[in-house]
N, C-alpha and C positions, 0 to 999 in steps of 0.2 A: 433603383427598385434591384438591383444583385447587390449592392451596397448594403443596403437594407435587406435583405435574405443572410449574408452573411453574417452582419454585427445582428444579428435576432440566433444564428444558429450558434455563433460563441460566445453567448450568454447562458445558450442551453446547454450546452457542451461541458464535463467535467474534464475537467484537466488530473492529474495523475501526476504525482510523484515517486515513484517504488525508492524506499528508504532501507537499503541491508543492514542489516547489523550482525549481522558472523552466522556462523554453522557451517554445515554441508554443502551450502548455497546452490539444492535440490528445488527449492523457491523459487531463487532466483531465477533459472533458468527456464519456470513457467510461467513469474510475471511474463522473461521478454519470448518467451513462446507467442503471448496469448494476445503479444504487439503483432507474429507475424499475421503474412496473408490468409497463411488456413485457418486460424481463429478470428481473425480482424476487429477486434474489438473496434477499433475506429467508424465502424459502423454505427453505432450506438453514437458515435460522437465525443469518444474518449478520443483524449490526446496524454501521449507522453511530455513533462516538463521535465526540463534542468533544475529548476530550482524552486528554491517551496514558496518563493512568492509570485508566484504564477499557477497556483495548483490548491483546487481546491480539497483532493483528495489525499492522503500517502499512506500507499502501501508498503507497512512494515514489513520486511521478513527477519527471519532471522534468532537467535535469540537476544535478549535484553540484558545486558553483561553490565559491569561495573563501568567501562572503557566505550562504552559507547551513549553510553547515560546521559550525558552532559548534550552529546551533538543531537541525539534524539529528539531533547527537549527543548534547544536554541531553534531543529528546525521546525518543529510543530510552534513555535510563539510565530518565528517566520510566514508561519502560512496565514494569510490572509482569511476575514469569518466571510462565511459559512463555512467550516472545516469537517472533514470528515474524516474518520482512521482508520483503514482495513488490519488487520490482524491476519496475515496470511503464512498459514502453517503453521504445524501443533509446534514449534518454538516458540513464534510471535503470543501461541496462545495458552500454552502452559508450562513452556522451558523442553520436554520431551527430553529427548538422553544429555542433557546438559542441564535440566534442574540439581544433577545433587553437585556440580560445578561449584567449582570457588568465585569465581565472579557473576554469578547466576545472580540478579538483584529481584526475581520474579516477572510475571506475566507481562505481556503488557499493558495491561489491561489498573496494574499496579500505580504505572507511569503516566499515562494518558486516557482519558476517555474517550473507549474502544466502540464503535457505532457497527459495526462489521466483524464476526469471524469464521475463518473460512480455515477450517482444521483439516490436517490429513499432513500425508510426510511422502513427499510433497503430494501439498493438490493441483487436482487438475487446474488446465487453463479452464477448462467452463467454469466450473466452482468459481474463479478468478469472477465469470464475466456476469454470473448469479449474481455473486452476491455484490457486484459493480450497478446491475440491475435493481437490488433490492434499495438500493439507494436515493 
């Protein structure tokens, strides 16, 4: 019975992978904060994974540059279907202060299909939790 319950919970629990693309790292800190006991995103069944092959949701932070473009697309391709993309922070949403930089290739939604936008500089962990609950 317990084994069946664990199996059911794993099927219904979204697994996330955080993919930092670059920037000031403010958004990265907020993603990590959402995983701490204070915000306890695990109460919703969300677990962080270190490989895209086990992830259901990719949380992308930072600005999309020419340097990370190939890695970003490869990570997306390695993620099994169905997969969801969360653009976390203003840099991922529209480039923010890096928009005029020479390496800026465009907002995340010009490269990958984004499902949830979480704007802010940086957004609060509660915003990430709210976005994940909307998926």
